[in-house]
C-alpha positions as CSV (number, residue, x, y, z in Angstrom):
1,W,9.5,-0.1,13.5
2,T,13.8,1.7,13.7
3,D,16.3,2.6,11.3
4,A,19.0,4.6,11.4
5,A,17.3,8.1,10.5
6,R,14.2,7.6,12.1
7,E,11.9,5.8,14.4
8,T,8.0,6.3,14.0
9,R,5.8,5.3,17.8
10,V,2.2,5.1,17.2
11,G,0.4,5.4,20.4
12,I,-3.2,3.9,20.9
13,G,-4.7,6.4,23.4
14,G,-6.0,9.8,23.0
15,T,-8.2,12.2,21.2
16,R,-9.9,11.3,18.4
17,E,-8.0,13.7,16.4
18,E,-4.6,12.7,17.5
19,R,-5.5,8.8,17.0
20,R,-6.5,10.0,14.1
21,R,-3.0,11.8,12.8
22,A,-1.8,8.9,14.1
23,G,-3.1,6.8,11.9
24,M,-2.0,8.9,8.6
25,A,1.2,9.4,10.2
26,L,2.3,5.7,10.3
27,V,0.3,5.2,6.8
28,A,2.8,7.8,5.6
29,R,5.7,6.6,7.1
30,L,4.0,2.8,5.8
31,G,4.1,4.3,1.8
32,A,8.6,6.0,2.7
33,V,9.6,2.4,3.4
34,A,7.8,0.9,0.3
35,A,9.1,4.4,-1.5
36,T,12.8,3.1,0.0
37,L,12.4,-0.4,-0.9
38,A,11.2,-0.1,-4.6
39,R,14.4,2.1,-5.2
40,R,16.3,-0.6,-3.9
41,E,14.4,-3.8,-5.5
42,P,12.8,-4.2,-8.8
43,L,8.8,-3.9,-8.1
44,A,7.3,-6.8,-9.6
45,G,3.9,-5.1,-7.7
46,L,2.4,-3.9,-5.0
47,V,-0.4,-5.7,-2.7
48,L,-2.2,-3.2,-0.1
49,S,-5.6,-2.8,2.3
50,G,-7.0,0.0,3.6
51,G,-8.1,3.1,1.3
52,D,-5.3,5.5,3.8
53,T,-2.8,2.4,3.2
54,A,-2.9,2.2,-0.1
55,L,-2.8,6.1,-1.0
56,A,0.6,7.2,1.1
57,V,1.9,4.2,-1.0
58,C,1.6,5.0,-4.3
59,R,1.5,8.5,-3.7
60,A,5.2,8.4,-2.3
61,L,6.3,6.2,-4.9
62,G,5.3,9.6,-7.5
63,G,2.2,7.7,-8.2
64,V,-1.1,10.3,-9.3
65,G,-4.0,7.4,-10.0
66,L,-4.3,3.9,-10.6
67,R,-6.2,2.7,-13.4
68,P,-8.3,-0.9,-12.9
69,Y,-8.2,-3.4,-15.3
70,G,-9.1,-7.1,-13.2
71,E,-10.2,-8.2,-10.1
72,V,-8.5,-10.8,-8.4
73,E,-12.2,-12.3,-6.6
74,P,-14.4,-10.1,-5.5
75,G,-13.6,-6.9,-3.9
76,V,-10.1,-7.6,-4.9
77,P,-9.3,-5.3,-7.8
78,V,-5.5,-5.4,-10.1
79,S,-4.9,-2.0,-11.3
80,A,-1.8,-0.5,-12.7
81,L,-0.1,2.6,-10.9
82,V,0.1,5.8,-12.7
83,G,2.6,8.0,-12.5
84,G,6.1,7.4,-10.9
85,Q,8.9,5.7,-11.6
86,H,6.9,2.7,-11.8
87,E,4.5,3.5,-13.7
88,G,2.3,0.4,-14.7
89,A,3.2,-1.2,-11.3
90,P,0.4,-3.3,-10.8
91,V,-1.6,-2.7,-7.8
92,L,-4.0,-4.4,-6.1
93,T,-6.4,-3.3,-3.0
94,K,-8.3,-5.1,-0.8
95,P,-10.4,-3.0,1.8
96,G,-9.5,-3.4,4.9
97,G,-12.2,-4.5,6.4
98,F,-13.5,-6.7,3.6
99,G,-11.7,-10.5,2.3
100,T,-10.4,-12.9,3.6
101,P,-6.4,-13.9,4.9
102,L,-6.9,-16.2,1.5
103,S,-7.7,-12.5,0.0
104,F,-3.9,-12.0,0.3
105,V,-2.6,-15.7,-1.1
106,R,-4.3,-15.2,-4.1
107,S,-3.3,-11.4,-4.3
108,V,0.4,-12.5,-4.0
109,E,0.1,-15.9,-6.1
110,F,-1.6,-13.8,-8.7
111,L,1.3,-11.0,-9.2
112,K,4.3,-14.2,-9.3
113,G,1.8,-15.7,-12.2
114,R,2.0,-12.3,-14.0
């Protein structure tokens, strides 16, 4: 994606270390995008997939942790964001290699039903 201030490009070639750094740059940028959107619109909650992505987005929002309090389905916990301006916002996390496409649908439905 591109915006007026920045452009982020991620290649899939290179050494293992170059791919790791590119992946970390991508999730950091995703976190920055989420923080920008959260400043523009009320944050009803987050549905995040993959640990690196969840960590980057929560940190970008000023979070210092997650406090689990439920589960949408086995392996998809519901947590409250700890710290930052959005303290207490629901965060649903799905491991990157776990679940089905319906896991995302159920997660969004959960947030809509709050």
